[in-house]
C-alpha positions in Angstrom: -124.4 -53.3 -50.4 -126.3 -54.8 -53.2 -126.0 -53.1 -56.6 -129.4 -54.2 -57.7 -131.8 -51.3 -58.1 -135.2 -51.6 -56.6 -138.0 -52.0 -59.1 -140.3 -49.1 -59.3 -143.7 -48.8 -61.1 -142.0 -47.1 -64.0 -139.4 -49.9 -64.5 -142.1 -52.6 -64.2 -144.3 -50.9 -66.8 -141.3 -50.5 -69.0 -140.8 -54.2 -68.9 -144.5 -55.0 -69.5 -145.8 -52.4 -71.9 -144.2 -49.9 -74.4 -145.8 -47.4 -76.7 -144.2 -45.2 -79.3 -143.8 -41.5 -78.3 -144.6 -40.4 -81.9 -148.0 -38.8 -82.4 -150.7 -40.3 -84.5 -150.0 -37.8 -87.3 -146.3 -38.7 -87.3 -147.1 -42.4 -87.5 -149.6 -42.0 -90.3 -147.1 -40.0 -92.3 -144.5 -42.7 -91.8 -147.1 -45.3 -92.8 -147.1 -43.7 -96.2 -143.6 -45.2 -96.7 -144.9 -48.7 -95.9 -147.3 -51.0 -97.7 -151.0 -50.7 -96.9 -154.4 -50.8 -98.6 -156.2 -47.8 -97.1 -156.3 -45.5 -94.1 -159.5 -45.1 -92.1 -160.0 -42.1 -89.9 -162.8 -42.2 -87.4 -164.4 -38.9 -86.2 -166.5 -39.0 -83.0 -168.0 -36.7 -80.4 -165.5 -35.5 -77.9 -168.1 -36.4 -75.3 -168.0 -40.2 -75.3 -171.6 -40.4 -74.1 -173.0 -38.5 -77.1 -173.2 -39.1 -80.8 -172.3 -36.8 -83.6 -175.3 -35.0 -85.1 -176.4 -36.9 -88.3 -176.1 -34.1 -90.9 -176.9 -34.0 -94.6 -174.0 -35.6 -96.5 -174.0 -32.5 -98.8 -173.4 -30.2 -95.9 -170.7 -32.5 -94.5 -168.9 -32.5 -97.9 -169.1 -28.7 -98.0 -167.6 -28.4 -94.6 -164.8 -30.9 -95.3 -163.9 -29.1 -98.5 -163.4 -25.9 -96.5 -161.0 -27.5 -93.9 -159.3 -30.3 -95.8 -157.5 -29.0 -98.9 -156.7 -32.6 -100.0 -160.4 -33.6 -99.9 -160.2 -35.0 -103.5 -158.3 -38.0 -102.0 -161.2 -39.0 -99.8 -162.4 -42.3 -101.2 -165.4 -42.9 -99.0 -167.4 -41.4 -96.1 -169.8 -43.5 -93.9 -172.0 -42.8 -90.9 -171.6 -45.6 -88.4 -174.3 -47.0 -86.1 -172.3 -45.7 -83.1 -172.9 -42.1 -84.2 -169.5 -41.6 -85.8 -168.2 -40.7 -89.2 -165.6 -42.9 -91.0 -163.4 -41.4 -93.7 -161.4 -43.7 -96.0 -158.4 -42.5 -98.0 -155.1 -43.8 -99.4 -153.3 -40.5 -99.0 -151.4 -40.1 -95.7 -151.5 -36.3 -95.9 -155.3 -36.3 -96.3 -155.5 -38.6 -93.3 -153.4 -36.2 -91.2 -155.6 -33.3 -92.2 -158.6 -35.2 -91.1 -156.9 -36.2 -87.8 -156.1 -32.6 -87.1 -159.8 -31.6 -87.0 -161.1 -30.4 -83.6 -164.6 -29.2 -84.5 -167.3 -30.6 -86.7 -170.7 -28.8 -87.2 -170.0 -26.7 -84.2 -169.4 -29.8 -82.1 -166.1 -30.6 -80.4 -164.8 -33.9 -81.8 -162.0 -36.4 -81.3 -160.3 -38.3 -84.1 -158.4 -41.5 -84.4 -157.0 -44.0 -86.9 -158.2 -47.6 -87.2 -154.7 -49.0 -86.8 -155.7 -52.5 -88.0 -155.7 -51.2 -91.6 -152.1 -50.0 -91.6 -150.4 -52.2 -89.0 -149.3 -55.8 -88.4 -148.9 -57.7 -85.1 -146.6 -60.6 -84.4 -145.1 -62.6 -81.6 -141.4 -63.2 -80.7 -140.4 -65.7 -78.1 -137.8 -66.3 -75.5 -137.1 -62.6 -74.7 -135.3 -62.1 -71.3 -137.8 -60.5 -68.9 -135.2 -58.1 -67.6 -134.8 -56.5 -71.0 -136.5 -53.1 -71.1 -139.1 -53.1 -73.9 -137.9 -49.6 -75.0 -134.4 -51.1 -75.6 -135.9 -54.0 -77.5 -138.0 -51.6 -79.7 -134.8 -49.6 -80.5 -133.0 -52.8 -81.4 -135.8 -54.0 -83.7 -136.2 -50.6 -85.4 -132.4 -50.1 -86.1 -131.8 -53.6 -87.5 -135.0 -54.4 -89.4 -136.2 -51.1 -90.9 -139.4 -51.2 -88.8 -141.5 -48.6 -87.0 -142.6 -50.1 -83.7 -145.9 -48.7 -82.4 -146.6 -50.8 -79.4 -145.1 -53.8 -77.5 -146.7 -55.9 -74.8 -145.0 -58.7 -72.8 -147.0 -61.7 -71.9 -145.9 -62.2 -68.3 -148.2 -63.2 -65.3 -147.9 -61.2 -62.1 -145.3 -62.7 -59.7 -144.0 -65.0 -62.4 -140.5 -66.4 -61.9 -139.8 -67.1 -65.6 -136.6 -65.7 -67.1 -138.0 -65.6 -70.7 -141.4 -64.5 -72.1 -143.1 -63.9 -75.4 -143.6 -60.3 -76.6 -146.4 -59.0 -78.8 -145.2 -56.3 -81.2 -147.2 -53.9 -83.4 -145.4 -52.3 -86.4 -146.4 -50.0 -89.2 -147.2 -51.7 -92.6 -149.3 -54.7 -93.6 -146.4 -56.9 -94.6 -143.9 -58.5 -92.2 -140.9 -60.9 -92.8 -140.7 -64.5 -91.6 -137.9 -63.5 -89.2 -136.3 -60.4 -87.7 -132.8 -59.8 -86.4 -132.2 -59.1 -82.7 -128.7 -59.2 -81.1 -127.1 -61.1 -84.0 -130.0 -63.7 -83.8 -132.4 -64.3 -86.6 -135.6 -64.6 -84.5 -138.5 -66.4 -86.0 -141.8 -64.6 -85.7 -145.4 -65.7 -85.5 -148.5 -63.9 -86.8 -150.7 -62.9 -83.8 -154.4 -63.9 -84.1 -156.8 -62.8 -81.4 -158.9 -65.3 -79.6 -162.7 -64.8 -79.7 -163.9 -62.6 -76.9 -167.3 -62.9 -75.3 -169.5 -60.5 -73.4 -169.7 -61.7 -69.8 -173.4 -60.7 -69.5 -175.1 -62.3 -72.6 -172.1 -64.3 -73.9 -172.4 -62.9 -77.4 -169.3 -62.5 -79.5 -170.6 -59.4 -81.2 -169.8 -56.8 -78.5 -167.9 -56.1 -75.3 -169.4 -56.3 -71.8 -169.1 -52.6 -71.2 -171.6 -51.7 -73.9 -174.0 -54.6 -73.4 -177.5 -53.5 -72.6 -179.0 -57.1 -72.3 -180.0 -59.0 -69.2 -177.5 -61.3 -67.5 -177.9 -65.0 -68.5 -176.5 -68.2 -67.3 -173.6 -69.4 -69.4 -174.5 -73.1 -68.7 -178.2 -73.2 -69.8 -178.6 -69.8 -71.5 -181.6 -68.8 -69.3 -182.2 -66.1 -66.8 -182.3 -67.4 -63.2 -181.1 -66.9 -59.7 -179.0 -69.4 -57.8 -177.2 -72.5 -59.0 -178.1 -73.8 -62.5 -180.4 -76.8 -62.4 -181.1 -77.2 -66.1 -179.2 -79.1 -68.8 -176.4 -77.4 -70.7 -177.5 -75.4 -73.7 -175.5 -72.9 -75.7 -177.2 -69.5 -76.1 -175.3 -69.0 -79.4 -175.7 -72.2 -81.3 -178.4 -73.9 -79.2 -176.1 -77.0 -78.9 -175.8 -79.3 -75.8 -172.8 -77.5 -74.3 -172.2 -74.3 -72.3 -171.6 -70.9 -74.0 -167.9 -70.9 -73.1 -167.1 -74.2 -74.9 -164.3 -73.9 -77.4 -165.8 -76.6 -79.5 -168.9 -74.5 -80.1 -169.5 -73.9 -83.8 -170.1 -70.2 -83.1 -166.7 -70.0 -81.3 -165.0 -71.7 -84.1 -166.6 -69.5 -86.7 -165.6 -66.4 -84.7 -162.0 -67.7 -84.6 -162.0 -67.9 -88.4 -163.4 -64.4 -88.7 -160.6 -63.0 -86.4 -158.0 -64.9 -88.4 -159.4 -63.4 -91.6 -159.3 -60.0 -90.0 -155.7 -60.3 -88.9 -154.4 -61.7 -92.2 -156.2 -59.0 -94.3 -155.7 -56.1 -92.0 -159.3 -55.1 -91.8 -161.7 -54.3 -88.9 -163.6 -57.0 -87.1 -167.0 -55.7 -88.4 -165.7 -55.7 -92.0 -164.2 -59.2 -91.6 -167.5 -60.5 -90.2 -169.4 -59.0 -93.1 -167.1 -60.5 -95.7 -167.1 -63.9 -94.0 -170.9 -64.1 -93.8 -171.2 -62.9 -97.4 -168.8 -65.6 -98.7 -170.5 -68.3 -96.7 -173.9 -67.2 -97.8 -173.0 -67.5 -101.4 -171.5 -70.9 -100.8 -174.6 -72.1 -98.9 -176.8 -70.9 -101.6 -174.9 -73.0 -104.2 -174.9 -76.1 -102.0 -178.6 -75.8 -101.0 -179.9 -74.9 -104.4 -182.3 -77.7 -105.6 -181.6 -79.6 -108.8 -183.4 -78.6 -112.0 -187.0 -79.7 -112.0 -188.6 -82.0 -114.6 -190.5 -79.1 -116.0 -187.2 -77.2 -116.6 -185.7 -80.2 -118.2 -188.7 -80.6 -120.6 -188.4 -76.9 -121.5 -184.8 -77.3 -122.3 -185.4 -80.4 -124.3 -188.2 -78.8 -126.3 -186.1 -75.7 -127.1 -183.2 -77.9 -128.2 -185.5 -79.9 -130.5 -187.0 -76.8 -132.0 -183.5 -75.4 -132.6 -182.4 -78.7 -134.2 -185.6 -78.7 -136.4 -184.9 -75.2 -137.5 -181.3 -76.1 -138.4 -182.5 -79.1 -140.4 -185.1 -77.0 -142.3 -182.4 -74.4 -143.2 -180.0 -77.1 -144.3 -182.7 -78.8 -146.6 -183.6 -75.4 -148.0 -180.0 -74.8 -148.8 -179.6 -78.2 -150.5 -182.8 -77.6 -152.6 -181.5 -74.2 -153.7 -178.2 -75.7 -154.7 -180.0 -78.5 -156.7 -182.3 -75.9 -158.5 -179.3 -73.9 -159.5 -177.5 -77.0 -160.7 -180.4 -78.1 -162.8 -180.8 -74.7 -164.3 -177.1 -74.5 -165.2 -177.4 -78.0 -166.7 -180.3 -77.0 -168.9 -178.5 -73.9 -170.1 -175.5 -76.0 -171.0 -177.6 -78.6 -172.9 -179.3 -75.9 -174.9 -175.9 -74.3 -175.8 -174.6 -77.7 -176.8 -177.7 -78.3 -179.0 -177.3 -75.0 -180.7 -173.6 -75.6 -181.3 -174.2 -79.0 -182.9 -177.0 -77.7 -185.0 -174.8 -74.9 -186.2 -172.0 -77.4 -187.0 -174.4 -79.6 -189.0 -175.7 -76.7 -191.0 -172.2 -75.6 -191.9 -171.5 -79.2 -192.9 -174.6 -79.3 -195.0 -173.5 -76.2 -196.9 -170.0 -77.6 -197.5 -171.3 -80.9 -198.7 -174.0 -79.2 -200.8 -171.3 -77.1 -202.5 -169.0 -80.0 -203.1 -171.8 -82.2 -204.6 -173.2 -79.6 -207.0 -170.7 -80.5 -209.6 -170.4 -84.3 -209.0 -173.9 -85.5 -207.9 -176.8 -86.4 -210.1 -180.1 -84.5 -209.7 -181.8 -87.5 -208.0 -179.1 -87.7 -205.2 -179.3 -84.0 -204.7 -183.0 -84.3 -203.8 -182.3 -87.0 -201.2 -179.4 -85.1 -199.6 -181.4 -82.4 -197.7 -183.7 -85.0 -196.2 -180.7 -87.0 -194.9 -179.1 -84.0 -193.5 -182.3 -83.0 -191.7 -182.3 -86.4 -190.0 -178.7 -86.0 -188.9 -179.4 -82.6 -187.3 -182.2 -84.1 -185.2 -179.9 -86.5 -183.5 -179.0 -84.3 -180.6 -182.6 -83.7 -179.8 -183.3 -87.4 -179.8 -180.3 -88.0 -177.5 -181.6 -85.3 -175.1 -185.0 -87.0 -175.0 -183.5 -90.3 -174.1 -184.3 -91.8 -177.6 -182.2 -94.2 -179.6 -180.1 -93.6 -182.7 -182.1 -93.2 -185.9 -182.1 -96.0 -188.5 -179.9 -95.9 -191.5 -180.0 -92.6 -193.2 
């Protein structure tokens, strides 16, 4: 008898898909021990076909304050276009209290976490297909200090391969370059989603299940019945190719948006908003026209006026300095003249006293005249005159 156990649906699913048995509340609390930016809790109507009543934000705040005692840690509240309410917080306990709500404005509600904000996804390769994913999750958690939320094996039905890659979702927004499994340092690869299209209108913005548009042909982008007869034309970028082409600029742009989303752990809508905002700013800079001649003339005139004003102030300063210098020079000349005059007068007195006893009356009469001439010398020098003739 063969010892091989027959595969049941349970064992097959265990080898294809695994999900943690922890509740959302438990996982959010454990996320508080990991690295993340924010926790987003989405509140929606329990009836998936209905939206939440759009209430006054003041009333919503009053209700939340009554049922969530850590309401001070709510960073933001936003009403979405899908009729839901999005709460943003950095506090895991506040997030758990929001997740525990069952009614809102007398309406039954359901709550969930946007896992992209607090989780990371990566791929590991060459995992034996006969290894149960639950066993693999236990191995990863024990040896790498990770909390595995979900695992999915990429394996086609009726595949005969012995090895396959496995997609792993763990708590926290940082992951190492490798993890340890069965004594093996296994390299990991960041997982980035491929762009997904609506199969009705071939838009990248929504899923087919919520599309309310008319079916179009992916080849020509038109509505018609029967085989396509027209030339290929992309409904997204209007280029000469079909809407499924991977070389389509819209497809490439969507791939960049998804990569930005995965690397920054944000939602697709937020990644799309940030991406368009960044590219809009770049395009505005690139497409902005050069300065016109009128603007250049205005700048030139203002610069010339500024230069003229500086020159006038500089000339005024020089003139003021010259005036002060001339004034000080005049004061100095006057002081010098008075000093010399005082010296000459003193000399006159001394000479007069010394000659009173030795000089004849005739020479005494001539002496004052000669002294007066000598005292006038400084004044003549000041006026630019020449020395007086013999005294």
